[in-house]
BAVO-872687 format. One record per residue: residue number from 0; residue in one letter; x, y, z of N, C-alpha, C in turn. Coordinates in pm, whole numbers. Atoms other than C-alpha are relative to their C-alpha. Example, Ala and Ser with C-alpha at 12.3 -4.5 7.8 and 13.67 -1.06 7.14 Angstrom:
<atoms>
> num / residu / n_east / n_north / n_up / ca_east / ca_north / ca_up / c_east / c_north / c_up
> 0 / A / 89 / -119 / 0 / 1230 / -450 / 780 / 90 / 120 / 0
> 1 / S / -82 / -119 / -6 / 1367 / -106 / 714 / -77 / 109 / 73
</atoms>
This chain:
<atoms>
> num / residu / n_east / n_north / n_up / ca_east / ca_north / ca_up / c_east / c_north / c_up
> 0 / M / 85 / -120 / 0 / 0 / 0 / 0 / 88 / 125 / 0
> 1 / D / -75 / -124 / 4 / 135 / 344 / -91 / -22 / 76 / 129
> 2 / R / 9 / -71 / -125 / 213 / 552 / 214 / 113 / 100 / 11
> 3 / A / -102 / -99 / -28 / 407 / 853 / 335 / 20 / 5 / 150
> 4 / A / -30 / 5 / -142 / 582 / 836 / 672 / 84 / 119 / 42
> 5 / Q / -75 / -111 / -58 / 708 / 1121 / 887 / 46 / -40 / 139
> 6 / R / -51 / 40 / -131 / 936 / 1028 / 1176 / -23 / 112 / 100
> 7 / L / 28 / -96 / -105 / 829 / 1199 / 1495 / 100 / -6 / 115
> 8 / K / -84 / 17 / -119 / 1064 / 1055 / 1753 / 77 / -131 / -11
> 9 / R / -76 / 125 / -14 / 1337 / 800 / 1813 / 74 / 4 / 131
> 10 / D / -73 / 9 / -125 / 1474 / 685 / 2146 / 44 / -144 / 19
> 11 / H / -53 / 133 / -25 / 1613 / 373 / 2311 / -106 / -109 / -8
> 12 / L / 107 / 100 / 8 / 1272 / 204 / 2293 / -62 / -8 / -140
> 13 / G / 48 / 14 / 136 / 1226 / 244 / 1918 / -24 / 130 / -71
> 14 / A / 29 / -117 / 83 / 1108 / 482 / 1649 / -151 / 14 / -16
> 15 / I / 142 / -30 / 16 / 770 / 652 / 1616 / -17 / 91 / -120
> 16 / A / 25 / -77 / 121 / 633 / 785 / 1290 / -150 / 18 / -20
> 17 / R / 137 / -19 / 46 / 312 / 933 / 1158 / -4 / -46 / -146
> 18 / V / 11 / 57 / 134 / 199 / 746 / 849 / -132 / 43 / -62
> 19 / D / 119 / -37 / 77 / -46 / 881 / 589 / -15 / -97 / -115
> 20 / G / 24 / 98 / 104 / -191 / 606 / 375 / -62 / 62 / -124
> 21 / A / 55 / -49 / 126 / -294 / 647 / 14 / -152 / 5 / 4
> 22 / D / 146 / 3 / -9 / -653 / 572 / 120 / -54 / 113 / 88
> 23 / G / 45 / -113 / -82 / -664 / 887 / 337 / 7 / -25 / 149
> 24 / R / -11 / 30 / -142 / -623 / 708 / 668 / 136 / 45 / 53
> 25 / C / -122 / -45 / -64 / -360 / 825 / 916 / 18 / -77 / 130
> 26 / W / -25 / 71 / -124 / -196 / 632 / 1196 / 140 / 29 / 53
> 27 / I / -130 / -11 / -65 / 93 / 636 / 1441 / 61 / -140 / 3
> 28 / E / -68 / 128 / 9 / 349 / 358 / 1399 / 120 / -2 / 95
> 29 / R / -111 / 17 / -95 / 579 / 244 / 1682 / 77 / -126 / -39
> 30 / D / -83 / 112 / 45 / 864 / 23 / 1556 / 100 / -35 / 109
> 31 / T / -91 / 40 / -107 / 1029 / -161 / 1844 / 127 / -63 / -54
> 32 / G / -121 / 55 / 60 / 1280 / -312 / 1601 / 113 / 101 / -3
> 33 / A / -102 / -106 / -1 / 1460 / 23 / 1613 / 49 / 29 / 141
> 34 / A / -43 / -21 / -139 / 1507 / -2 / 1991 / 144 / -45 / 18
> 35 / S / -134 / 45 / -34 / 1850 / -39 / 2146 / -3 / -149 / 29
> 36 / F / 1 / 146 / -7 / 1952 / -405 / 2145 / -35 / -50 / 140
> 37 / G / 23 / 48 / -135 / 1955 / -445 / 2522 / -138 / 33 / 55
> 38 / L / 131 / -42 / -48 / 1615 / -278 / 2559 / -114 / -45 / -93
> 39 / R / 102 / 40 / 96 / 1433 / -440 / 2269 / -110 / -83 / 64
> 40 / W / 100 / 82 / -70 / 1261 / -690 / 2497 / -97 / 89 / 77
> 41 / L / 85 / -91 / -77 / 1131 / -405 / 2713 / -93 / 78 / -93
> 42 / A / 80 / -75 / 96 / 1011 / -208 / 2409 / -115 / -86 / -52
> 43 / R / 105 / 88 / 53 / 819 / -508 / 2275 / -102 / -36 / 107
> 44 / R / 94 / 27 / -109 / 669 / -583 / 2613 / -92 / 120 / 22
> 45 / A / 82 / -120 / -17 / 551 / -222 / 2645 / -99 / 14 / -116
> 46 / A / 90 / -7 / 115 / 406 / -232 / 2292 / -113 / -102 / 12
> 47 / A / 103 / 103 / -19 / 224 / -557 / 2370 / -100 / 43 / 106
> 48 / R / 88 / -50 / -105 / 85 / -397 / 2685 / -96 / 104 / -56
> 49 / E / 84 / -102 / 61 / -42 / -102 / 2484 / -104 / -63 / -93
> 50 / A / 93 / 65 / 93 / -197 / -326 / 2219 / -114 / -68 / 76
> 51 / R / 103 / 67 / -78 / -381 / -527 / 2484 / -100 / 101 / 55
> 52 / A / 89 / -102 / -56 / -520 / -212 / 2645 / -90 / 59 / -109
> 53 / L / 80 / -60 / 107 / -633 / -63 / 2313 / -106 / -97 / -51
> 54 / R / 102 / 99 / 38 / -810 / -388 / 2221 / -115 / 3 / 100
> 55 / A / 103 / 1 / -104 / -995 / -380 / 2553 / -85 / 126 / -3
> 56 / L / 70 / -129 / 1 / -1094 / -16 / 2497 / -60 / 34 / -136
> 57 / A / 49 / -24 / 136 / -1206 / -53 / 2135 / -139 / 63 / 2
> 58 / G / 129 / -65 / 14 / -1489 / 182 / 2047 / -26 / 114 / 95
> 59 / I / 17 / -111 / -94 / -1442 / 428 / 2335 / 52 / 128 / -63
> 60 / D / -39 / -128 / 57 / -1435 / 785 / 2211 / 105 / 65 / 88
> 61 / G / -108 / -62 / -76 / -1111 / 954 / 2315 / 119 / -92 / 20
> 62 / V / -109 / 97 / -5 / -894 / 641 / 2292 / 35 / -39 / -142
> 63 / P / -36 / 37 / 138 / -696 / 568 / 1973 / -30 / -146 / -29
> 64 / A / 31 / 137 / 40 / -809 / 259 / 1787 / 129 / -73 / -37
> 65 / L / -113 / 82 / 40 / -560 / -23 / 1747 / -19 / -41 / -147
> 66 / V / 5 / 37 / 142 / -484 / -70 / 1376 / 58 / -139 / -19
> 67 / A / -64 / 131 / 13 / -243 / -364 / 1402 / 117 / -9 / 97
> 68 / F / -120 / 26 / -79 / 27 / -522 / 1616 / 49 / -139 / -35
> 69 / D / -54 / 128 / 45 / 253 / -799 / 1487 / 110 / -53 / 93
> 70 / G / -104 / 41 / -93 / 477 / -835 / 1791 / 121 / 88 / -4
> 71 / R / -112 / -93 / 14 / 723 / -578 / 1666 / -47 / 141 / -26
> 72 / V / 49 / -133 / 38 / 538 / -287 / 1506 / -144 / 17 / 46
> 73 / L / 136 / -33 / -44 / 233 / -131 / 1671 / -50 / 119 / -80
> 74 / R / 63 / -109 / 74 / 0 / 83 / 1465 / -132 / 34 / 68
> 75 / R / 125 / -46 / -60 / -274 / 291 / 1623 / -47 / 125 / -72
> 76 / A / 58 / -114 / 71 / -508 / 555 / 1485 / 58 / 132 / 53
> 77 / Y / -44 / -134 / -36 / -386 / 914 / 1483 / -119 / 80 / 51
> 78 / I / 104 / -87 / -54 / -588 / 1157 / 1695 / 42 / 145 / -23
> 79 / D / -29 / -140 / 28 / -602 / 1517 / 1580 / -25 / 82 / 127
> 80 / G / 14 / -76 / -123 / -535 / 1722 / 1891 / 130 / 65 / 42
> 81 / T / -115 / -72 / -53 / -297 / 1936 / 2094 / 28 / -48 / 141
> 82 / V / -33 / 50 / -133 / -109 / 1817 / 2400 / -40 / 102 / 106
> 83 / M / 55 / -83 / -106 / -234 / 1952 / 2731 / 86 / 122 / 32
> 84 / N / -84 / -112 / -41 / 67 / 2168 / 2814 / 6 / 111 / -104
> 85 / E / 10 / -104 / 102 / 21 / 2354 / 2485 / -142 / 56 / -8
> 86 / A / 139 / -44 / 11 / -359 / 2364 / 2478 / -46 / 72 / 127
> 87 / R / 33 / -61 / -129 / -385 / 2456 / 2850 / -153 / 12 / 19
> 88 / P / 147 / -3 / -8 / -754 / 2358 / 2891 / -49 / 71 / 126
> 89 / R / 53 / -77 / -113 / -943 / 2603 / 3111 / -152 / -7 / 9
> 90 / D / 145 / 18 / -2 / -1297 / 2492 / 3040 / -35 / -116 / 94
> 91 / P / 38 / 110 / -90 / -1449 / 2290 / 3329 / -64 / -118 / -72
> 92 / A / 66 / 107 / 74 / -1646 / 2093 / 3070 / 103 / -101 / -53
> 93 / W / -104 / 92 / 49 / -1321 / 1948 / 2932 / 36 / -100 / 109
> 94 / F / -37 / 88 / -111 / -1233 / 1807 / 3274 / -114 / -94 / 37
> 95 / R / 111 / 91 / -25 / -1583 / 1667 / 3322 / -1 / -113 / -102
> 96 / R / -3 / 103 / 104 / -1556 / 1485 / 2991 / 119 / -93 / 18
> 97 / A / -118 / 83 / -26 / -1206 / 1364 / 3080 / -29 / -98 / 114
> 98 / H / 37 / 88 / -110 / -1347 / 1223 / 3404 / -91 / -112 / -50
> 99 / R / 87 / 104 / 57 / -1619 / 1040 / 3209 / 81 / -100 / -81
> 100 / L / -87 / 90 / 77 / -1347 / 899 / 2983 / 71 / -97 / 94
> 101 / L / -63 / 89 / -99 / -1165 / 762 / 3288 / -98 / -105 / 50
> 102 / R / 100 / 94 / -49 / -1488 / 604 / 3412 / -31 / -107 / -105
> 103 / A / 27 / 96 / 107 / -1553 / 442 / 3074 / 112 / -103 / -11
> 104 / M / -115 / 91 / 4 / -1203 / 293 / 3075 / -3 / -94 / 121
> 105 / R / 5 / 82 / -121 / -1242 / 173 / 3432 / -107 / -108 / -13
> 106 / A / 107 / 98 / 19 / -1568 / 0 / 3337 / 46 / -117 / -87
> 107 / R / -57 / 108 / 82 / -1365 / -201 / 3083 / 115 / -71 / 72
> 108 / G / -107 / 64 / -76 / -1112 / -293 / 3353 / 139 / 46 / -40
> 109 / V / -129 / -51 / 48 / -834 / -71 / 3214 / 36 / 129 / 72
> 110 / L / -55 / -122 / -57 / -617 / 189 / 3386 / 119 / 44 / -83
> 111 / H / -109 / -52 / 83 / -377 / 417 / 3198 / 133 / -1 / 75
> 112 / N / -115 / 3 / -90 / -127 / 465 / 3484 / 117 / 91 / -38
> 113 / D / -107 / -95 / 33 / 77 / 742 / 3320 / -62 / 137 / -32
> 114 / L / 76 / -121 / 30 / -156 / 1040 / 3339 / 57 / 125 / 66
> 115 / A / -68 / -119 / -51 / 77 / 1270 / 3531 / 65 / 77 / -116
> 116 / K / -62 / -64 / 117 / 238 / 1340 / 3192 / -106 / 77 / -79
> 117 / E / 96 / -80 / 76 / 55 / 1625 / 3027 / -1 / -38 / -147
> 118 / A / -7 / 39 / 140 / 173 / 1497 / 2689 / -88 / -120 / -33
> 119 / N / 88 / 114 / 24 / -50 / 1192 / 2734 / -147 / 39 / -4
> 120 / W / 136 / -54 / 11 / -361 / 1413 / 2744 / -5 / 90 / -123
> 121 / L / 19 / -84 / 118 / -491 / 1575 / 2426 / -130 / 80 / 12
> 122 / V / 122 / -78 / 24 / -739 / 1853 / 2360 / -22 / -10 / -151
> 123 / R / 23 / 26 / 142 / -888 / 1745 / 2029 / -50 / 125 / -73
> 124 / A / 41 / -113 / 82 / -981 / 1974 / 1744 / -141 / 46 / 32
> 125 / D / 138 / -36 / -35 / -1346 / 1963 / 1857 / -13 / 38 / 148
> 126 / G / 2 / -39 / -139 / -1248 / 2048 / 2216 / -16 / -113 / 99
> 127 / A / 19 / 115 / -88 / -1299 / 1697 / 2355 / 135 / -55 / 46
> 128 / P / -125 / 58 / -48 / -1037 / 1511 / 2562 / 33 / -133 / -67
> 129 / A / -45 / 130 / 48 / -833 / 1213 / 2449 / 126 / -38 / 75
> 130 / M / -123 / 51 / -62 / -551 / 996 / 2584 / 81 / -75 / -102
> 131 / V / -90 / 79 / 83 / -248 / 846 / 2416 / 106 / -64 / 89
> 132 / D / -113 / 66 / -66 / 53 / 630 / 2511 / -45 / -90 / 114
> 133 / F / 50 / 97 / -98 / -85 / 323 / 2687 / 104 / -107 / 32
> 134 / Q / -106 / 99 / -23 / 252 / 150 / 2736 / 4 / -51 / 144
> 135 / L / 2 / 41 / -141 / 204 / 137 / 3115 / -139 / -40 / 46
> 136 / A / 140 / 31 / -36 / -167 / 54 / 3104 / -12 / -140 / 59
> 137 / W / 28 / 129 / -65 / -310 / -232 / 3308 / -141 / -43 / -36
> 138 / V / 130 / 63 / 24 / -591 / -458 / 3190 / -19 / -102 / 111
> 139 / A / 13 / 80 / -121 / -711 / -611 / 3514 / -90 / -121 / -21
> 140 / R / 87 / 117 / 0 / -853 / -958 / 3558 / -120 / 22 / 91
> 141 / D / 107 / -25 / -96 / -1057 / -837 / 3853 / -6 / 150 / 32
> 142 / P / 12 / -144 / -26 / -1157 / -468 / 3838 / -59 / 33 / 137
> 143 / R / 56 / -24 / -133 / -1319 / -512 / 4178 / 105 / -12 / 109
> 144 / S / -105 / 20 / -100 / -988 / -581 / 4349 / 37 / 132 / 68
> 145 / R / -38 / -119 / -76 / -861 / -343 / 4613 / 110 / 78 / -71
> 146 / L / -110 / -67 / 70 / -543 / -270 / 4414 / -51 / 78 / -121
> 147 / F / 53 / -70 / 117 / -737 / -183 / 4099 / -72 / 128 / 42
> 148 / R / 73 / -117 / -45 / -965 / 53 / 4289 / 93 / 109 / 53
> 149 / L / -97 / -96 / -53 / -668 / 216 / 4460 / 73 / 71 / -114
> 150 / L / -70 / -61 / 114 / -484 / 272 / 4131 / -95 / 85 / -84
> 151 / A / 99 / -81 / 71 / -804 / 398 / 3969 / -12 / 138 / 65
> 152 / R / 5 / -129 / -70 / -818 / 666 / 4236 / 124 / 84 / -30
> 153 / E / -123 / -74 / 33 / -456 / 758 / 4162 / -8 / 58 / -141
> 154 / N / 19 / -53 / 136 / -540 / 794 / 3791 / -88 / 125 / 4
> 155 / L / 87 / -116 / -13 / -822 / 1030 / 3887 / 73 / 116 / 67
> 156 / R / -74 / -107 / -67 / -595 / 1225 / 4123 / 92 / 74 / -96
> 157 / H / -86 / -66 / 99 / -357 / 1292 / 3834 / -81 / 96 / -87
> 158 / L / 86 / -91 / 76 / -645 / 1437 / 3632 / -34 / 123 / 84
> 159 / L / 37 / -113 / -86 / -746 / 1652 / 3928 / 118 / 93 / 24
> 160 / K / -118 / -87 / -12 / -389 / 1779 / 3964 / 8 / 94 / -120
> 161 / H / 0 / -85 / 120 / -410 / 1904 / 3606 / -113 / 103 / 8
> 162 / K / 111 / -94 / -17 / -748 / 2058 / 3683 / 38 / 111 / 97
> 163 / R / -47 / -100 / -96 / -591 / 2233 / 3981 / 96 / 99 / -65
> 164 / T / -94 / -88 / 71 / -325 / 2374 / 3747 / -71 / 95 / -94
> 165 / Y / 59 / -79 / 107 / -549 / 2495 / 3465 / -139 / 56 / 31
> 166 / C / 138 / -40 / -26 / -895 / 2529 / 3617 / -30 / -11 / 149
> 167 / P / 11 / 22 / -146 / -855 / 2558 / 3997 / -134 / 42 / 59
> 168 / D / 126 / -48 / -58 / -1175 / 2752 / 4061 / -115 / -99 / -20
> 169 / A / 106 / 96 / 29 / -1379 / 2462 / 3920 / 9 / -126 / 86
> 170 / L / -12 / 117 / -87 / -1254 / 2207 / 4176 / -115 / -2 / 101
> 171 / T / 108 / 15 / -97 / -1539 / 2075 / 4389 / 60 / -33 / 137
> 172 / P / -50 / 39 / -132 / -1506 / 2019 / 4766 / 44 / -146 / 7
> 173 / V / -36 / 142 / 0 / -1499 / 1642 / 4706 / 134 / -18 / -71
> 174 / E / -125 / 11 / 73 / -1220 / 1681 / 4451 / 117 / 55 / 80
> 175 / R / -106 / -55 / -85 / -1019 / 1898 / 4688 / 39 / -98 / 110
> 176 / R / -30 / 99 / -104 / -1048 / 1634 / 4959 / 77 / -118 / -58
> 177 / L / -70 / 110 / 64 / -938 / 1364 / 4716 / 146 / 38 / -28
> 178 / L / -137 / -47 / 25 / -634 / 1570 / 4619 / 81 / 4 / 129
> 179 / A / -72 / -13 / -127 / -545 / 1618 / 4983 / 36 / -135 / 61
> 180 / R / -26 / 133 / -58 / -553 / 1243 / 5059 / 90 / -80 / -94
> 181 / R / -93 / 82 / 78 / -249 / 1057 / 4929 / -5 / -143 / 50
> 182 / S / 0 / 142 / -37 / -263 / 681 / 4922 / 142 / -43 / 35
> 183 / W / -134 / 52 / -33 / 24 / 466 / 5048 / 80 / -24 / -128
> 184 / I / -72 / 18 / 126 / 107 / 393 / 4683 / 62 / 131 / -45
> 185 / S / -51 / -130 / 38 / 145 / 762 / 4611 / 118 / 41 / 86
> 186 / R / -109 / -36 / -90 / 360 / 817 / 4918 / 125 / -83 / -27
> 187 / A / -114 / 87 / 28 / 581 / 517 / 4840 / 66 / 37 / -133
> 188 / W / -53 / -38 / 131 / 617 / 625 / 4477 / 86 / 125 / 10
> 189 / R / -74 / -124 / -14 / 731 / 974 / 4572 / 129 / -20 / 79
> 190 / A / -118 / 22 / -84 / 976 / 839 / 4829 / 106 / -86 / -66
> 191 / T / -97 / 95 / 57 / 1136 / 566 / 4619 / -9 / -13 / -151
> 192 / G / 13 / 34 / 142 / 1001 / 471 / 4277 / 18 / 117 / -93
> 193 / K / -8 / -114 / 89 / 977 / 819 / 4133 / 144 / 40 / -28
> 194 / R / -140 / -37 / 19 / 1346 / 889 / 4188 / 68 / -94 / -98
> 195 / L / -57 / 98 / 93 / 1442 / 567 / 4010 / -54 / 22 / -140
> 196 / Y / 61 / -26 / 130 / 1198 / 642 / 3728 / 66 / 119 / -70
> 197 / I / -60 / -120 / 57 / 1344 / 989 / 3675 / 143 / -28 / -45
> 198 / L / -137 / 35 / 36 / 1697 / 848 / 3675 / 3 / -76 / -132
> 199 / I / 2 / 81 / 122 / 1612 / 588 / 3410 / -53 / 80 / -118
> 200 / A / 64 / -70 / 110 / 1384 / 811 / 3203 / 87 / 113 / -56
> 201 / R / -74 / -117 / 46 / 1607 / 1118 / 3190 / 145 / -30 / -35
> 202 / R / -142 / 24 / 20 / 1959 / 982 / 3218 / 30 / -112 / -98
> 203 / I / -26 / 116 / 84 / 1930 / 651 / 3034 / -80 / 6 / -131
> 204 / L / 85 / -3 / 118 / 1633 / 684 / 2797 / -13 / 139 / -61
> 205 / H / 5 / -139 / 48 / 1665 / 1063 / 2759 / -141 / 48 / -24
> 206 / W / 135 / -52 / 2 / 1296 / 1121 / 2822 / -11 / 114 / 99
> 207 / E / 38 / -90 / -106 / 1135 / 1396 / 3021 / -124 / -58 / 65
> 208 / D / 115 / 63 / -64 / 889 / 1279 / 3285 / -125 / 87 / -8
> 209 / N / 111 / -89 / 35 / 671 / 1585 / 3214 / -96 / 32 / 113
> 210 / E / 90 / -32 / -110 / 518 / 1619 / 3559 / 13 / 148 / 32
> 211 / G / 0 / -144 / -20 / 446 / 1990 / 3546 / 100 / 74 / -86
> 212 / R / -102 / -66 / 80 / 725 / 2060 / 3298 / -40 / 11 / -146
> 213 / G / 50 / -4 / 137 / 567 / 1974 / 2966 / 100 / -48 / -104
> 214 / R / -76 / 34 / 119 / 694 / 1815 / 2646 / -100 / -32 / -109
> 215 / R / 90 / 31 / 111 / 547 / 1760 / 2304 / -24 / -149 / -7
> 216 / G / 35 / 141 / 5 / 365 / 1434 / 2274 / -19 / -50 / -142
> 217 / V / 28 / 64 / 128 / 295 / 1190 / 1994 / -148 / -32 / -4
> 218 / R / 146 / 17 / 2 / -70 / 1196 / 1893 / -42 / -120 / -82
</atoms>
């Protein structure tokens, strides 16, 4: 099939390109074959995790559709939108719709788990929210488990942190209380895991963790 590809990014976990097909369709292509040799297993595991989550979320508005995954190359639909740190959403309606999107995903037993990054949130051309980059997503066997419910609350807290940044006056009393209560997972992450993550992401993989700093995302 005739196609035109534009490389968007390359790092130790592979190459990402936007592909425009001759039929007018557009998708994002993640090639784990371009990953560093020692990290190729990790890149393919992350891609498989994303593919599984996108299959589970098929048909939900605001989540990119999975086009194909062959174990090496993942293709997902392109979403026309602007990353949060550039769009800076200040409409309370955007955050309400983003909350509904989280609930729809939770009903399918899926958590994104990387929503602190503003680059993983999009403001679409029509003003609606969307999410991208599901490499850390979890498709749970039992969405009723205590761990799933705890992590679901953490996913929501990340959304509320963004709301506090861009639309603080719209926070409800319940949302303010939720922001004020940190779970043991959040406390442990800040004390230990986050430091290790930043070391690996910035020093080894040359990423930015984007928590309040912003970087351009891949849509």
